[in-house]
C-alpha positions in Angstrom: 0.0 0.0 0.0 1.1 3.5 -0.7 1.6 5.1 2.7 4.2 7.2 4.4 5.2 4.2 6.5 7.9 3.3 4.1 9.5 6.8 4.4 12.9 7.2 6.0 11.7 10.3 7.8 11.9 10.4 11.6 8.7 9.4 13.5 8.2 13.0 14.7 8.5 14.3 11.1 5.9 11.8 10.0 3.6 12.7 12.8 3.9 16.5 12.3 2.9 16.4 8.6 -0.5 14.9 9.5 -1.3 16.6 12.9 -1.5 19.8 10.9 -5.1 18.9 10.1 -5.9 18.6 13.8 -4.2 21.9 14.4 -6.4 23.7 11.9 -9.6 22.3 13.5 -8.5 23.2 17.1 -7.6 26.8 16.1 -11.3 26.9 15.0 -12.3 25.4 18.3 -10.2 28.0 20.2 -11.3 31.1 18.4 -14.8 31.4 20.0 -13.6 30.6 23.5 -13.1 34.2 24.6 -16.1 35.6 22.8 -18.9 33.1 22.4 -20.1 32.9 26.0 -20.0 36.7 26.3 -22.0 37.0 23.1 -24.7 34.5 24.3 -24.8 36.0 27.8 -24.4 39.7 27.2 -25.4 40.4 23.6 -28.3 37.8 23.3 -29.2 38.1 27.0 -29.3 34.5 28.0 -28.1 33.1 31.4 -24.6 31.8 32.3 -26.0 28.3 32.4 -27.2 28.5 28.8 -23.9 30.1 27.8 -22.2 27.1 29.4 -24.5 24.7 27.7 -23.7 26.3 24.3 -20.1 25.2 24.8 -21.1 21.8 26.2 -23.2 21.0 23.1 -20.1 20.8 21.0 -18.9 17.9 23.3 -22.2 16.2 23.2 -21.8 16.1 19.4 -18.3 14.9 19.7 -19.5 12.1 22.0 -22.3 11.2 19.5 -19.7 11.0 16.6 -17.1 9.0 18.4 -18.4 5.5 17.7 -18.9 6.2 14.0 -15.4 7.8 13.8 -13.7 4.8 15.4 -15.7 2.3 13.3 -15.0 4.0 10.0 -11.3 4.4 10.7 -11.0 0.7 11.4 -13.1 -0.2 8.3 -12.1 2.3 5.5 -8.9 3.9 6.9 -8.3 7.3 8.6 -7.9 9.7 5.6 -11.6 9.7 4.5 -12.6 10.3 8.1 -10.3 13.3 8.4 -11.8 14.7 5.2 -15.3 14.4 6.7 -14.2 16.2 9.8 -12.7 19.1 7.8 -16.0 19.4 5.8 -18.0 19.5 9.0 -15.7 22.2 10.4 -16.3 24.4 7.3 -20.1 24.1 7.9 -19.6 25.1 11.5 -17.7 28.2 10.6 -20.2 29.3 8.0 -23.1 28.9 10.5 -21.2 30.8 13.3 -20.6 33.7 11.0 -24.3 33.7 10.1 -25.3 33.8 13.7 -23.2 36.9 14.2 -25.3 38.7 11.7 -28.4 38.3 13.8 -27.7 39.9 17.2 -31.2 41.5 17.3 -32.9 38.1 16.7 -31.7 36.3 19.8 -33.7 33.1 19.3 -32.6 32.7 15.7 -29.0 33.6 16.5 -28.8 31.1 19.4 -30.4 28.3 17.3 -27.8 28.8 14.5 -25.0 28.9 17.1 -26.2 25.6 18.6 -26.2 24.0 15.1 -22.7 25.4 14.5 -21.6 23.8 17.7 -23.0 20.4 16.6 -21.0 20.5 13.4 -17.9 21.6 15.3 -18.2 18.7 17.7 -18.6 16.3 14.8 -15.5 17.8 13.2 -13.4 17.5 16.4 -14.3 13.8 16.8 -13.7 12.7 13.2 -10.5 14.7 12.7 -8.9 13.9 16.0 -9.6 10.2 15.8 -8.6 9.9 12.2 -5.3 11.9 12.7 -4.2 9.8 15.7 -4.9 6.4 14.0 -3.4 7.7 10.8 -0.2 8.6 12.6 -0.1 5.2 14.5 -0.2 3.6 11.0 2.7 5.8 9.9 5.0 5.4 12.9 4.1 2.1 14.3 2.3 0.9 17.5 5.6 1.4 19.5 5.2 5.1 19.0 1.5 5.3 20.1 2.4 7.7 22.9 4.3 10.0 20.4 1.3 10.1 18.1 -1.2 10.8 20.9 1.1 13.4 22.5 1.8 15.4 19.4 -1.9 15.3 18.5 -2.6 16.9 21.9 0.2 19.5 21.4 -1.5 20.6 18.2 -5.0 20.4 19.8 -4.4 22.7 22.7 -1.8 24.7 20.9 -4.5 25.4 18.4 -6.8 26.5 21.2 -4.0 28.7 22.6 -3.6 30.3 19.1 -7.2 30.6 18.4 -8.4 32.3 21.6 -6.4 35.6 21.2 -7.1 35.6 17.4 -10.9 35.3 18.1 -10.7 38.1 20.7 -8.9 40.3 18.3 -11.4 39.6 15.5 -14.2 40.4 18.0 -12.9 44.0 18.3 -13.3 44.7 14.6 -16.1 47.2 13.8 -19.6 46.0 12.8 -20.8 44.4 10.7 -17.7 42.3 10.2 -16.4 42.1 13.8 -17.4 39.6 16.4 -18.8 36.2 15.4 -18.9 37.2 11.7 -15.2 37.5 11.2 -14.6 34.5 13.6 -16.9 32.4 11.5 -15.3 33.5 8.3 -11.9 32.5 9.4 -13.3 29.3 11.0 -14.5 28.3 7.5 -11.3 29.3 5.7 -8.9 27.3 7.8 -10.4 23.8 7.2 -10.9 24.7 3.5 -7.1 25.1 3.4 -6.8 21.7 5.0 -9.1 20.2 2.4 -7.0 21.7 -0.4 -3.9 20.2 1.2 -5.0 16.7 2.1 -5.4 15.7 -1.5 -1.6 15.5 -1.7 -1.4 13.0 1.1 -1.3 9.2 0.7 -3.9 7.5 3.0 -3.3 4.5 5.2 -5.2 1.2 4.8 -6.8 -0.4 7.9 -5.0 -3.3 9.4 -6.1 -6.6 7.8 -7.8 -8.9 10.2 -10.0 -12.0 10.1 -11.4 -11.2 13.5 -14.8 -9.7 14.0 -14.4 -6.0 15.2 -15.3 -5.7 18.8 -18.6 -4.1 19.7 -18.4 -0.5 20.9 -19.9 -1.5 24.2 -17.0 -4.0 24.8 -14.5 -1.2 23.9 -16.2 1.0 26.5 -15.8 -1.8 29.1 -12.1 -2.3 28.2 -11.3 1.4 28.9 -13.8 2.1 31.7 -11.5 2.9 34.6 -8.9 4.8 32.5 -11.8 6.8 30.9 -13.3 7.5 34.3 -10.1 9.1 35.6 -9.9 11.1 32.3 -13.5 12.3 32.8 -12.8 13.5 36.3 -9.8 15.6 35.1 -11.7 16.9 32.1 -14.1 18.8 34.4 -11.2 21.2 35.2 -10.6 21.8 31.5 -14.3 22.5 31.1 -14.3 25.0 33.9 -11.5 26.9 32.2 -12.7 26.8 28.6 -16.4 27.4 29.2 -16.4 29.8 32.2 -13.0 31.6 32.5 -14.0 34.4 30.2 -17.3 34.9 32.1 -15.3 34.9 35.4 -13.1 37.7 34.1 -16.1 39.6 32.9 -17.8 39.2 36.3 -14.7 40.9 37.9 -14.5 43.5 35.1 -11.0 42.3 34.2 -9.5 42.4 30.8 -7.2 39.6 29.4 -9.5 36.5 29.4 -8.0 35.6 26.0 -4.5 35.9 27.5 -5.4 33.5 30.4 -6.8 31.0 27.9 -3.7 31.3 25.8 -1.5 30.8 28.9 -3.5 27.6 29.6 -2.8 26.4 26.1 0.9 27.4 26.0 1.7 25.7 29.3 -0.3 22.7 28.2 1.8 22.5 25.0 5.1 23.0 26.8 4.5 20.3 29.4 3.3 17.9 26.6 6.4 18.7 24.6 9.1 18.5 27.3 7.6 15.9 29.6 5.7 13.4 27.5 8.6 11.0 27.7 7.9 10.6 31.4 4.9 8.5 30.5 7.2 5.8 29.1 9.7 6.2 31.9 7.5 6.3 34.9 4.3 4.7 33.7 1.0 6.1 32.6 -0.8 5.7 36.0 1.9 7.5 38.0 1.9 10.4 35.5 -1.9 10.6 35.6 -2.0 10.9 39.4 0.6 13.7 39.4 -1.2 15.5 36.6 -4.6 15.4 38.4 -3.1 16.7 41.6 -1.4 19.6 39.8 -4.7 20.4 38.0 -6.6 20.4 41.3 -4.1 22.9 42.8 -4.5 25.2 39.8 -8.3 25.2 40.2 -8.1 25.8 43.9 -5.8 28.8 43.3 -8.4 30.4 41.0 -11.3 29.6 43.4 -9.7 30.7 46.6 -7.7 33.8 45.5 -9.8 36.1 43.4 -7.2 38.2 41.6 -6.1 38.6 38.0 -2.6 37.2 38.9 -4.1 34.2 40.6 -6.4 33.5 37.6 -3.3 33.5 35.3 -1.4 31.2 37.7 -4.3 28.9 38.2 -4.9 28.7 34.4 -1.2 27.8 33.9 -1.3 25.1 36.6 -4.5 23.7 35.3 -3.0 23.5 31.8 0.1 21.9 33.2 -1.9 19.2 35.0 -4.3 18.5 32.2 -1.6 18.2 29.6 -0.4 14.7 30.1 -3.6 13.1 31.4 -5.0 12.0 28.1 -1.9 10.3 26.7 -0.8 8.9 30.1 -4.0 6.8 30.3 -4.7 6.7 26.6 -1.7 4.6 25.7 -2.9 1.9 28.1 -6.5 2.2 26.8 -5.7 2.0 23.1 -3.3 -1.0 23.4 -6.0 -3.0 25.3 -8.0 -3.6 22.1 -5.3 -4.8 19.7 -4.1 -3.2 16.4 -7.2 -3.8 14.4 -9.5 -2.2 17.0 -7.4 0.8 17.9 -10.0 3.2 16.4 -12.8 1.7 18.5 -10.7 1.8 21.7 -9.6 5.4 21.1 -13.1 6.5 20.4 -14.4 4.7 23.5 -11.7 6.3 25.7 -12.3 9.7 24.3 -16.0 9.5 25.0 -15.3 9.9 28.7 -13.7 13.3 28.0 -16.6 14.4 25.8 -19.3 13.3 28.3 -17.5 15.0 31.2 -17.2 18.3 29.4 -20.8 18.1 28.1 -22.2 17.3 31.5 -20.2 20.2 33.0 -22.5 22.5 31.1 -25.4 21.2 33.1 -23.6 21.2 36.4 -21.0 24.0 36.6 -23.3 26.7 35.3 -26.0 26.1 38.0 -23.2 26.0 40.7 -22.1 29.5 39.6 -25.7 30.8 39.8 -26.3 29.2 43.2 -22.9 29.7 44.9 -20.7 31.7 42.7 -17.5 31.2 40.7 -15.3 30.1 43.6 -17.6 27.2 44.4 -17.5 26.1 40.8 -13.7 26.1 40.6 -13.5 24.2 44.0 -16.0 21.6 42.8 -13.9 21.1 39.7 -10.8 20.6 41.8 -12.7 18.0 43.9 -13.4 16.1 40.7 -9.7 16.1 39.9 -9.0 14.6 43.3 -11.5 11.8 42.6 -9.7 11.2 39.3 -6.4 10.8 41.2 -8.0 8.3 43.5 -9.3 6.3 40.5 -5.9 6.4 39.0 -4.3 5.1 42.2 -6.7 2.2 42.2 -5.5 1.3 38.7 -2.1 0.5 40.2 -3.7 -2.7 41.6 -4.7 -3.8 38.1 -2.4 -6.5 36.7 -1.9 -4.7 33.4 -1.1 -1.2 34.5 2.2 0.5 33.5 
């Protein structure tokens, strides 16, 4: 088969050429982070809970698309799935830009935003799953941690790039500022990816005479690893969905900077310390990661200052950085080479569900008890995740 597997290029070089597509999608995901909740809450006049649910809907869509993404990657190969994700991302951008043209029709604008979030969630699921499995094909199973880690670097690096870009576009004068310009760029970036992907050779799925495992069995295989991931993902949801509103409630500027700090620290930790997963074991790295994340959320919740918010965002990014690959390597390898897509999708579902459910839980906590209670509740979830990870050390197959 004509794939890049036969290339003499280094594993990192092989990985980087494909994770570009994931980077493009996550820049699109990051651009609304500093502006969308404020638009829904301030411009359209809806509650903080609904603003949080607007973000959460993306992850519900990601959750809904995971099983199809994993099944298709295992059946037809990753490249067509990545193409489908990029097309969905284009649709999301066009819808978001259209919603920005209707600030005086709140119901219509919100409905279009929600539809845009559904398309974006689908794009995230198909692109991320396809890119990771594509890279595992290219560099081999022994480099699974490398493929997952670099995918995360581009994912959250994209969020870090996208947030300040979206905030800058929001300052442009009407009618082209705000969501209109964010939506236009959100459609242009995946279009560039679609133009580029035609030059890439795809990777065929692994031949197998075995019947693919049912998705319910894949979920069972990764249950405890996914549960620990879900507990830590609540902290990410607190930052991505509500940090901009937290800044607005205190009349601070620089929410986009704090989101960028989260993403930059995330990328740096993933870049410099991903090798610790192989050296010290995924469970150990997960426990340390969750404890650091909990500390970051406590700093934001207990010390209400601009400096503390920046420090807390940095610590949360540092803690969350290695959590997905630390447990993900173990989860993906449990299913065998011909079911990696199913295992990865099942594992990722726990992240999606956690972030989606946070929209239903963290927003009401804010309305009932304020932002400090919300951040402290998120920190408690991280501690629960650390406890689950510790219990994994008693499993016979932990590393």
